DSSP file (Angstrom, degrees, kcal/mol; ACC not computed):
  #  RESIDUE AA STRUCTURE BP1 BP2  ACC     N-H-->O    O-->H-N    N-H-->O    O-->H-N    TCO  KAPPA ALPHA  PHI   PSI    X-CA   Y-CA   Z-CA
    1    1 A M              0   0    0      0, 0.0     3,-0.0     0, 0.0     6,-0.0   0.000 360.0 360.0 360.0 121.7   17.1  -14.5   11.5
    2    2 A G    >   -     0   0    0      1,-0.0     3,-1.7     0, 0.0     0, 0.0  -0.883 360.0 -54.5-146.7 177.8   18.0  -17.0    8.9
    3    3 A P  T 3  S+     0   0    0      0, 0.0     3,-0.1     0, 0.0    -1,-0.0  -0.280 119.5  17.5 -58.3 138.3   18.1  -17.7    5.2
    4    4 A G  T 3  S+     0   0    0      1,-0.3     2,-0.3    -3,-0.0     0, 0.0   0.438  86.8 142.1  81.9  -0.2   14.8  -17.2    3.5
    5    5 A L    <   -     0   0    0     -3,-1.7     2,-0.6     1,-0.0    -1,-0.3  -0.585  42.6-146.3 -77.0 132.2   13.2  -15.2    6.3
    6    6 A T        -     0   0    0     -2,-0.3     2,-0.5    -3,-0.1    26,-0.1  -0.890  14.6-168.8 -97.7 123.1   11.0  -12.4    5.2
    7    7 A F        +     0   0    0     -2,-0.6    26,-3.0    24,-0.3    27,-1.2  -0.956  14.0 169.1-117.1 116.4   11.2   -9.4    7.6
    8    8 A T  E     -a   34   0A   0     -2,-0.5     2,-0.3    25,-0.2    27,-0.2  -0.839  21.4-158.7-124.7 160.1    8.5   -6.7    7.1
    9    9 A V  E     -a   35   0A   0     25,-1.3    27,-2.8    -2,-0.3    -2,-0.0  -0.961   6.9-154.7-131.9 153.8    7.3   -3.6    8.9
   10   10 A T        +     0   0    0     -2,-0.3    27,-0.1    25,-0.2    25,-0.1  -0.655  21.2 178.5-132.1  77.0    3.9   -2.0    8.4
   11   11 A P        +     0   0    0      0, 0.0    27,-2.8     0, 0.0     2,-0.3  -0.310   6.5 179.2 -75.4 161.0    4.0    1.7    9.4
   12   12 A Y     >  -     0   0    0     25,-0.2     4,-2.8    29,-0.1     3,-0.3  -0.900  48.5 -81.3-148.5 175.3    1.2    4.3    9.2
   13   13 A S  H  > S+     0   0    0     -2,-0.3     4,-3.0     1,-0.2     5,-0.2   0.831 123.3  47.3 -56.7 -44.4    1.1    7.9   10.1
   14   14 A L  H  > S+     0   0    0      1,-0.2     4,-1.2     2,-0.2    -1,-0.2   0.925 117.6  42.2 -65.2 -43.0    0.6    7.7   13.9
   15   15 A S  H  4>S+     0   0    0     -3,-0.3     5,-1.4     2,-0.2     6,-0.5   0.855 115.2  52.3 -70.4 -32.8    3.3    5.1   14.3
   16   16 A W  H ><5S+     0   0    0     -4,-2.8     3,-1.7     1,-0.2     6,-0.2   0.941 107.5  50.0 -66.0 -47.2    5.5    7.0   11.9
   17   17 A D  H 3<5S+     0   0    0     -4,-3.0    -1,-0.2     1,-0.3    -2,-0.2   0.783 104.6  59.6 -63.2 -26.7    5.1   10.3   13.8
   18   18 A A  T 3<5S-     0   0    0     -4,-1.2    -1,-0.3    -5,-0.2    -2,-0.2   0.585 111.2-123.7 -77.2  -9.4    6.0    8.5   17.0
   19   19 A G  T <>5S+     0   0    0     -3,-1.7     4,-1.5    -4,-0.3    -3,-0.2   0.547  71.6 129.2  82.9   7.3    9.4    7.5   15.5
   20   20 A I  H  ><S+     0   0    0     -5,-1.4     4,-1.6     1,-0.2    -4,-0.1   0.937  72.7  41.7 -62.3 -49.1    9.0    3.8   16.0
   21   21 A Y  H  > S+     0   0    0     -6,-0.5     4,-2.6     1,-0.2    -1,-0.2   0.780 107.3  59.6 -78.3 -25.7    9.8    2.7   12.4
   22   22 A Q  H  > S+     0   0    0     -6,-0.2     4,-2.2     2,-0.2    -1,-0.2   0.902 107.2  49.4 -63.5 -38.3   12.7    5.1   11.9
   23   23 A A  H  X S+     0   0    0     -4,-1.5     4,-1.6     2,-0.2    -2,-0.2   0.902 110.4  49.8 -65.8 -41.3   14.3    3.3   14.9
   24   24 A V  H  X S+     0   0    0     -4,-1.6     4,-2.8     1,-0.2     3,-0.2   0.929 111.4  49.2 -61.9 -44.8   13.6   -0.1   13.4
   25   25 A A  H  X S+     0   0    0     -4,-2.6     4,-1.9     1,-0.2    -2,-0.2   0.899 107.4  54.8 -62.0 -40.6   15.1    1.0   10.1
   26   26 A A  H  < S+     0   0    0     -4,-2.2    -1,-0.2     1,-0.2    -2,-0.2   0.857 119.3  33.1 -61.7 -34.6   18.2    2.3   11.8
   27   27 A E  H  < S+     0   0    0     -4,-1.6    -2,-0.2    -3,-0.2    -1,-0.2   0.785 134.6  20.4 -90.3 -30.1   18.8   -1.0   13.5
   28   28 A C  H >X S+     0   0    0     -4,-2.8     3,-1.7    -5,-0.2     4,-1.3   0.285  76.1 118.2-129.8  10.1   17.5   -3.5   10.9
   29   29 A L  T 3< S+     0   0    0     -4,-1.9     3,-0.5     1,-0.3    -3,-0.1   0.857  80.0  53.1 -54.9 -40.8   17.4   -1.9    7.4
   30   30 A D  T 34 S+     0   0    0      1,-0.2    -1,-0.3    -5,-0.2    -2,-0.1   0.722 113.5  44.7 -69.2 -19.3   19.9   -4.4    5.9
   31   31 A L  T <4 S+     0   0    0     -3,-1.7   -24,-0.3   -25,-0.0    -1,-0.2   0.630  91.7 105.3 -92.5 -17.6   17.8   -7.3    7.1
   32   32 A M     <  -     0   0    0     -4,-1.3   -24,-0.2    -3,-0.5     3,-0.1  -0.427  49.0-167.7 -75.9 135.3   14.4   -5.9    6.0
   33   33 A T        -     0   0    0    -26,-3.0     2,-0.3     1,-0.3   -25,-0.2   0.900  68.2 -25.5 -84.6 -48.9   12.6   -7.3    3.0
   34   34 A W  E     -a    8   0A   0    -27,-1.2   -25,-1.3     2,-0.0     2,-0.5  -0.991  46.3-131.1-161.0 161.6   10.0   -4.5    2.7
   35   35 A A  E     -ab   9  66A   0     30,-4.1    32,-3.0    -2,-0.3     2,-0.8  -0.982  21.4-155.5-115.0 122.8    8.0   -1.8    4.4
   36   36 A N  E     - b   0  67A   0    -27,-2.8     2,-0.5    -2,-0.5    32,-0.2  -0.867  10.1-145.7-103.2 105.5    4.3   -1.9    3.7
   37   37 A W  E     - b   0  68A   0     30,-2.9    32,-4.5    -2,-0.8     2,-1.8  -0.592  12.0-137.8 -73.1 121.0    2.8    1.6    4.2
   38   38 A Q  E >   + b   0  69A   0    -27,-2.8     3,-1.6    -2,-0.5     4,-0.4  -0.544  31.3 170.0 -81.1  79.6   -0.8    1.1    5.6
   39   39 A T  G >  S+     0   0    0     -2,-1.8     3,-1.5    30,-1.0    10,-0.2   0.803  71.1  69.0 -62.1 -26.3   -2.6    3.8    3.5
   40   40 A Y  G >  S+     0   0    0     29,-0.6     3,-0.6     1,-0.3    -1,-0.3   0.744  94.3  55.6 -67.0 -21.0   -5.9    2.4    4.7
   41   41 A N  G <  S+     0   0    0     -3,-1.6    -1,-0.3     1,-0.2    -2,-0.2   0.596 111.2  45.0 -81.8 -10.6   -5.1    3.6    8.2
   42   42 A D  G <  S+     0   0    0     -3,-1.5     7,-2.7    -4,-0.4     8,-0.6   0.114  89.4 114.8-114.0  19.0   -4.6    7.1    6.8
   43   43 A Y  E <   +D   48   0B   0     -3,-0.6     2,-0.4     5,-0.2     5,-0.2  -0.786  32.5 163.6-101.9 129.8   -7.7    7.2    4.6
   44   44 A H  E >   -D   47   0B   0      3,-2.1     3,-1.3    -2,-0.5    -3,-0.0  -0.964  63.9 -11.1-146.1 126.0  -10.6    9.5    5.2
   45   45 A G  T 3  S-     0   0    0     -2,-0.4     3,-0.1     1,-0.3    -1,-0.0   0.844 121.4 -56.0  59.3  40.9  -13.4   10.5    2.9
   46   46 A H  T 3  S+     0   0    0     32,-0.2     2,-0.3     1,-0.2    -1,-0.3   0.594 121.9  86.6  69.4  12.8  -12.1    9.0   -0.4
   47   47 A T  E <  S-D   44   0B   0     -3,-1.3    -3,-2.1    32,-0.0     2,-0.5  -0.983  84.9-109.0-134.4 151.1   -8.8   10.9   -0.2
   48   48 A L  E     -D   43   0B   0     -2,-0.3    -5,-0.2    -5,-0.2    -8,-0.1  -0.669  21.0-154.3 -79.3 128.6   -5.6   10.0    1.6
   49   49 A S  S    S+     0   0    0     -7,-2.7    -1,-0.2    -2,-0.5    -6,-0.1   0.780  90.4  23.9 -74.9 -25.2   -5.1   12.3    4.5
   50   50 A H    >   +     0   0    0     -8,-0.6     3,-1.7   -11,-0.1     4,-0.4  -0.442  66.2 156.2-136.8  63.2   -1.4   11.9    4.5
   51   51 A P  T >> S+     0   0    0      0, 0.0     3,-0.7     0, 0.0     4,-0.6   0.755  70.8  68.1 -64.5 -21.4   -0.2   10.9    1.0
   52   52 A Q  H 3> S+     0   0    0      1,-0.2     4,-2.2     2,-0.2     5,-0.2   0.686  81.3  77.1 -71.4 -15.9    3.3   12.2    1.7
   53   53 A Y  H <> S+     0   0    0     -3,-1.7     4,-3.0     1,-0.2     5,-0.2   0.878  87.8  56.8 -64.4 -37.1    4.0    9.5    4.2
   54   54 A T  H <> S+     0   0    0     -3,-0.7     4,-2.1    -4,-0.4    -1,-0.2   0.936 110.4  44.7 -58.8 -45.1    4.6    6.9    1.6
   55   55 A A  H  X S+     0   0    0     -4,-0.6     4,-1.5     2,-0.2    -1,-0.2   0.885 112.7  51.5 -66.3 -38.0    7.3    9.1    0.1
   56   56 A R  H  X S+     0   0    0     -4,-2.2     4,-1.0     2,-0.2    -2,-0.2   0.901 109.6  49.7 -65.9 -39.7    8.8    9.8    3.5
   57   57 A A  H >X S+     0   0    0     -4,-3.0     4,-3.4     1,-0.2     3,-0.7   0.905 107.4  54.9 -63.2 -40.6    8.9    6.1    4.4
   58   58 A A  H 3X S+     0   0    0     -4,-2.1     4,-2.2     1,-0.3    -1,-0.2   0.824 100.8  59.2 -64.0 -30.3   10.7    5.5    1.1
   59   59 A Q  H 3< S+     0   0    0     -4,-1.5    -1,-0.3     2,-0.2    -2,-0.2   0.828 115.9  35.2 -65.6 -29.7   13.3    8.0    2.0
   60   60 A V  H << S+     0   0    0     -4,-1.0    -2,-0.2    -3,-0.7    -1,-0.2   0.903 132.9  25.8 -87.1 -48.7   14.1    5.9    5.1
   61   61 A F  H  < S-     0   0    0     -4,-3.4    -3,-0.2    -5,-0.1    -2,-0.2   0.713 108.9-116.7 -90.7 -22.4   13.5    2.4    3.7
   62   62 A G    ><  -     0   0    0     -4,-2.2     3,-1.7    -5,-0.4     4,-0.4   0.165  23.1 -94.8  92.8 144.0   14.3    3.0    0.0
   63   63 A W  G >  S+     0   0    0      1,-0.3     3,-0.9     2,-0.2    32,-0.7   0.811 122.2  65.4 -63.3 -29.1   11.8    2.7   -2.9
   64   64 A D  G 3  S+     0   0    0      1,-0.2    -1,-0.3    -6,-0.1    -2,-0.1   0.653 112.1  34.7 -68.7 -12.4   13.1   -0.9   -3.5
   65   65 A K  G <  S+     0   0    0     -3,-1.7   -30,-4.1    -7,-0.1     2,-0.5   0.342  98.6  98.6-118.5   3.6   11.7   -1.9   -0.1
   66   66 A T  E <   +b   35   0A   0     -3,-0.9    29,-2.7    -4,-0.4    30,-0.7  -0.837  38.5 163.9-105.1 125.6    8.6    0.3    0.0
   67   67 A T  E     -bc  36  96A   0    -32,-3.0   -30,-2.9    -2,-0.5     2,-0.4  -0.802  27.5-133.5-120.1 168.6    5.1   -0.9   -0.8
   68   68 A W  E     -bc  37  97A   0     28,-1.5    30,-2.3    -2,-0.3     2,-0.3  -0.986  18.0-143.8-127.7 142.2    1.8    0.7    0.0
   69   69 A G  E     -bc  38  98A   0    -32,-4.5   -30,-1.0    -2,-0.4   -29,-0.6  -0.739  15.5-179.1-109.7 150.5   -1.2   -1.1    1.4
   70   70 A M  E     - c   0  99A   0     28,-2.4    30,-3.1    -2,-0.3     2,-0.4  -0.957  20.0-130.5-139.5 158.4   -4.9   -0.9    1.0
   71   71 A S  E     - c   0 100A   0     -2,-0.3    30,-0.3    28,-0.2    28,-0.0  -0.908  16.3-176.1-114.8 138.5   -7.9   -2.7    2.5
   72   72 A T        +     0   0    0     28,-3.1    29,-0.3    -2,-0.4     2,-0.1   0.189  43.5 133.7-109.2  12.4  -10.8   -4.2    0.6
   73   73 A Q    >   -     0   0    0     27,-0.7     3,-1.9     1,-0.1    -2,-0.1  -0.407  68.5 -98.9 -64.8 137.5  -12.6   -5.2    3.9
   74   74 A H  T 3  S+     0   0    0      1,-0.3    -1,-0.1    -2,-0.1     3,-0.1  -0.321 103.4   2.6 -59.7 133.8  -16.3   -4.3    3.8
   75   75 A N  T 3  S+     0   0    0      1,-0.2    -1,-0.3    61,-0.1     2,-0.2   0.533  98.0 134.5  66.3   9.1  -17.0   -1.0    5.7
   76   76 A A    <   -     0   0    0     -3,-1.9     2,-0.5     1,-0.1    -1,-0.2  -0.579  68.8-106.5 -82.2 150.1  -13.3   -0.4    6.4
   77   77 A Q        +     0   0    0     -2,-0.2   -34,-0.2    -3,-0.1    -4,-0.1  -0.681  67.3 142.1 -70.6 124.6  -11.9    3.0    5.8
   78   78 A R        -     0   0    0     -2,-0.5     2,-0.3    -8,-0.1   -32,-0.2  -0.994  57.3 -91.3-160.8 155.1   -9.8    2.3    2.7
   79   79 A P        -     0   0    0      0, 0.0    -8,-0.1     0, 0.0     2,-0.1  -0.575  43.3-131.1 -68.3 137.0   -8.8    3.8   -0.6
   80   80 A L     >  -     0   0    0     -2,-0.3     4,-2.5     1,-0.1     3,-0.3  -0.326  34.2 -93.8 -75.5 171.0  -11.2    2.9   -3.4
   81   81 A A  H  > S+     0   0    0     50,-0.3     4,-2.2    53,-0.3     5,-0.2   0.882 128.7  53.6 -56.9 -38.5   -9.7    1.5   -6.6
   82   82 A S  H  > S+     0   0    0     49,-0.4     4,-1.6     1,-0.2    -1,-0.2   0.888 109.8  47.0 -65.7 -37.4   -9.6    5.0   -8.1
   83   83 A A  H  > S+     0   0    0     -3,-0.3     4,-2.2     2,-0.2    -1,-0.2   0.877 109.7  54.5 -69.0 -36.1   -7.7    6.3   -5.1
   84   84 A A  H  X S+     0   0    0     -4,-2.5     4,-2.6     2,-0.2    -2,-0.2   0.891 106.4  51.1 -63.9 -39.1   -5.3    3.3   -5.4
   85   85 A V  H  X S+     0   0    0     -4,-2.2     4,-2.3     1,-0.2    -1,-0.2   0.895 108.7  52.5 -63.2 -39.3   -4.6    4.2   -9.0
   86   86 A S  H  X S+     0   0    0     -4,-1.6     4,-1.9     2,-0.2    -2,-0.2   0.906 109.2  48.9 -62.3 -41.7   -3.9    7.7   -7.9
   87   87 A I  H  X S+     0   0    0     -4,-2.2     4,-2.1     2,-0.2    -2,-0.2   0.939 110.9  50.2 -62.4 -46.9   -1.4    6.4   -5.3
   88   88 A A  H  < S+     0   0    0     -4,-2.6    -2,-0.2     1,-0.2    -1,-0.2   0.873 111.6  48.1 -61.0 -37.8    0.3    4.2   -8.0
   89   89 A S  H  < S+     0   0    0     -4,-2.3    -1,-0.2     1,-0.2    -2,-0.2   0.829 112.0  49.8 -73.6 -29.7    0.6    7.1  -10.3
   90   90 A Q  H  < S+     0   0    0     -4,-1.9    -2,-0.2     1,-0.2    -1,-0.2   0.826 122.4  31.9 -73.0 -31.9    2.1    9.3   -7.6
   91   91 A Y    ><  +     0   0    0     -4,-2.1     3,-1.7    -5,-0.1    -1,-0.2  -0.518  63.6 154.7-127.6  64.1    4.6    6.7   -6.5
   92   92 A P  T 3  S+     0   0    0      0, 0.0    -1,-0.1     0, 0.0    -3,-0.1   0.696  73.3  65.2 -66.3 -15.9    5.7    4.7   -9.6
   93   93 A E  T 3  S+     0   0    0     -3,-0.1   -27,-0.2     3,-0.0    -2,-0.1   0.659  76.9 113.8 -78.5 -15.0    9.0    3.9   -7.9
   94   94 A A  S <  S-     0   0    0     -3,-1.7   -27,-0.2    -6,-0.2   -30,-0.1  -0.200  75.2-125.1 -60.1 148.5    7.3    1.9   -5.2
   95   95 A R        -     0   0    0    -29,-2.7     2,-0.3   -32,-0.7   -28,-0.2   0.820  68.4 -72.3 -64.5 -32.5    8.0   -1.8   -5.2
   96   96 A G  E     -c   67   0A   0    -30,-0.7   -28,-1.5     2,-0.0     2,-0.3  -0.989  51.5 -71.4 166.2-165.0    4.3   -2.7   -5.3
   97   97 A A  E     -c   68   0A   0     -2,-0.3     2,-0.5   -30,-0.2   -28,-0.2  -0.904  23.4-150.8-125.2 151.6    1.0   -2.8   -3.5
   98   98 A F  E     -c   69   0A   0    -30,-2.3   -28,-2.4    -2,-0.3     2,-0.5  -0.992  14.1-159.5-122.4 124.2   -0.3   -4.9   -0.7
   99   99 A V  E     -c   70   0A   0     -2,-0.5     2,-0.5   -30,-0.2   -28,-0.2  -0.916  14.8-129.1-112.0 129.0   -4.1   -5.5   -0.5
  100  100 A W  E    S+c   71   0A   0    -30,-3.1   -28,-3.1    -2,-0.5   -27,-0.7  -0.974  73.0  18.3-113.1 118.4   -5.8   -6.6    2.7
  101  101 A T     >  -     0   0    0     -2,-0.5     4,-2.7   -30,-0.3    -1,-0.2   0.653  43.0-165.7-129.8 159.5   -7.7   -9.1    2.6
  102  102 A A  H  > S+     0   0    0      1,-0.2     4,-2.1     2,-0.2     5,-0.2   0.891  98.3  55.9 -61.1 -40.4   -8.0  -11.9    0.0
  103  103 A E  H  4 S+     0   0    0      1,-0.2     4,-0.5     2,-0.2    -1,-0.2   0.895 112.9  41.4 -60.4 -40.0  -11.3  -13.0    1.5
  104  104 A S  H >4 S+     0   0    0      1,-0.2     3,-1.1     2,-0.2     4,-0.5   0.899 110.8  55.7 -75.0 -41.1  -12.7   -9.5    1.0
  105  105 A S  H >< S+     0   0    0     -4,-2.7     7,-2.6     1,-0.3     3,-1.1   0.856 101.8  58.1 -59.9 -35.7  -11.2   -9.0   -2.5
  106  106 A A  T 3< S+     0   0    0     -4,-2.1    -1,-0.3     1,-0.2    -2,-0.2   0.757 105.6  51.2 -65.5 -23.6  -12.8  -12.1   -3.7
  107  107 A K  T <  S+     0   0    0     -3,-1.1    -1,-0.2    -4,-0.5    -2,-0.2   0.481  86.9 108.6 -93.5  -3.7  -16.2  -10.6   -2.8
  108  108 A C  S <  S-     0   0    0     -3,-1.1    28,-0.2    -4,-0.5    26,-0.0  -0.247  82.0 -91.6 -66.5 162.1  -15.6   -7.3   -4.7
  109  109 A T  B    S+E  135   0C   0     26,-3.0    26,-2.3     1,-0.3     2,-0.1  -0.965 123.5  21.6-119.4 114.2  -17.5   -6.6   -7.8
  110  110 A P  S >  S-     0   0    0      0, 0.0     3,-1.7     0, 0.0    -1,-0.3   0.685 116.4-109.0 -69.7 161.0  -15.9   -7.6  -10.0
  111  111 A A  T 3  S+     0   0    0      1,-0.3    -5,-0.2    -2,-0.1    -2,-0.1  -0.277  99.7   7.6 -57.3 139.3  -13.8  -10.0   -7.9
  112  112 A W  T 3> S+     0   0    0     -7,-2.6     4,-2.4   -10,-0.1    -1,-0.3   0.697  84.9 144.4  63.9  23.2  -10.2   -8.9   -7.4
  113  113 A C  H <>  +     0   0    0     -3,-1.7     4,-2.6    -8,-0.4     5,-0.3   0.886  66.4  51.8 -63.4 -40.4  -11.0   -5.5   -9.1
  114  114 A T  H  > S+     0   0    0      1,-0.2     4,-2.6    -4,-0.2     5,-0.3   0.944 112.3  46.3 -61.2 -46.4   -8.7   -3.5   -6.8
  115  115 A E  H  > S+     0   0    0      1,-0.2     4,-2.7     2,-0.2     5,-0.2   0.911 113.2  49.8 -61.0 -43.3   -5.8   -5.8   -7.5
  116  116 A D  H  X S+     0   0    0     -4,-2.4     4,-1.9     2,-0.2    -2,-0.2   0.914 114.0  44.3 -63.2 -43.9   -6.5   -5.8  -11.3
  117  117 A V  H  X S+     0   0    0     -4,-2.6     4,-1.9     2,-0.2    -2,-0.2   0.922 116.7  45.0 -68.4 -44.6   -6.7   -2.0  -11.5
  118  118 A V  H  X S+     0   0    0     -4,-2.6     4,-2.8    -5,-0.3     5,-0.2   0.904 111.1  53.2 -68.1 -41.1   -3.6   -1.4   -9.4
  119  119 A M  H  X S+     0   0    0     -4,-2.7     4,-2.0    -5,-0.3     6,-0.2   0.921 108.5  50.3 -60.1 -43.9   -1.6   -4.0  -11.2
  120  120 A A  H  X>S+     0   0    0     -4,-1.9     5,-3.1    -5,-0.2     4,-0.6   0.927 111.3  48.9 -59.6 -44.4   -2.4   -2.5  -14.5
  121  121 A Q  H ><5S+     0   0    0     -4,-1.9     3,-1.1     1,-0.2    -2,-0.2   0.923 110.9  49.6 -61.8 -44.8   -1.3    1.0  -13.2
  122  122 A L  H 3<5S+     0   0    0     -4,-2.8    -1,-0.2     1,-0.3    -2,-0.2   0.823 113.1  47.1 -64.9 -30.5    2.0   -0.4  -11.8
  123  123 A L  H 3<5S-     0   0    0     -4,-2.0    -1,-0.3    -5,-0.2    -2,-0.2   0.485 114.8-116.8 -88.0  -3.4    2.7   -2.1  -15.1
  124  124 A G  T <<5S+     0   0    0     -3,-1.1    -3,-0.2    -4,-0.6    -2,-0.1   0.786  73.1 129.3  73.3  27.3    1.9    1.0  -17.0
  125  125 A E      < -     0   0    0     -5,-3.1    -1,-0.3    -6,-0.2    -2,-0.1  -0.751  68.3 -94.1-110.7 158.1   -1.0   -0.7  -18.8
  126  126 A P        -     0   0    0      0, 0.0    -1,-0.0     0, 0.0    -5,-0.0  -0.483  49.4-107.6 -67.6 142.2   -4.6    0.4  -19.2
  127  127 A P        -     0   0    0      0, 0.0   -10,-0.1     0, 0.0     3,-0.1  -0.319  22.4-117.1 -67.7 155.3   -6.9   -1.1  -16.5
  128  128 A P  S    S-     0   0    0      0, 0.0     2,-0.3     0, 0.0   -11,-0.1   0.668  95.3  -3.2 -67.8 -15.3   -9.3   -3.8  -17.5
  129  129 A F  S    S-     0   0    0    -16,-0.1     5,-0.1   -13,-0.0     0, 0.0  -0.948  98.2 -68.1-162.0 169.9  -12.2   -1.5  -16.5
  130  130 A S    >   -     0   0    0     -2,-0.3     3,-2.3     1,-0.1     4,-0.2  -0.454  40.1-128.3 -67.4 136.9  -12.7    1.9  -15.0
  131  131 A P  G >  S+     0   0    0      0, 0.0     3,-1.7     0, 0.0   -49,-0.4   0.817 108.8  65.6 -55.1 -29.2  -11.7    2.1  -11.4
  132  132 A S  G 3  S+     0   0    0      1,-0.3    -2,-0.1   -51,-0.1   -51,-0.0   0.670  92.4  62.9 -68.4 -13.8  -15.1    3.6  -10.6
  133  133 A Q  G <  S+     0   0    0     -3,-2.3     2,-0.5   -20,-0.1    -1,-0.3   0.500  82.2  97.3 -85.3  -4.4  -16.6    0.2  -11.6
  134  134 A C    <   -     0   0    0     -3,-1.7     2,-0.5    -4,-0.2   -53,-0.3  -0.762  52.5-179.3 -90.2 122.4  -14.8   -1.5   -8.8
  135  135 A H  B      E  109   0C   0    -26,-2.3   -26,-3.0    -2,-0.5   -22,-0.1  -0.977 360.0 360.0-127.9 120.7  -17.0   -2.0   -5.7
  136  136 A C              0   0    0     -2,-0.5    -1,-0.1   -28,-0.2   -61,-0.1   0.339 360.0 360.0-122.0 360.0  -15.8   -3.6   -2.5
């Protein structure tokens, strides 16, 4: 551990329920840069199966250290842009969003659409297009 080191954790519901990340937070919270909640591991049928986990993680890590993650990988279970906007509106206190992966996002139609829509939501601005127009 030294100056400039970024220390992150990436919980999702199964690891959270096992208590792994609460133990990490108890030992390392003051060293931690952020916790990225992997919403794509909790995503089923275009709705998040466990949306409350992001808020529960924030209670442990703090909103200033909590982000939520989504995947744009082809055929991956993932929130669509419209679901991502819903997440951003539910948790405006979150530090931000993490999108996996850049290679996949570049191939979305339009390119980087998930990032553009979510960024607008986080900034409280209208999205550049309807989230339903985003296809990854």
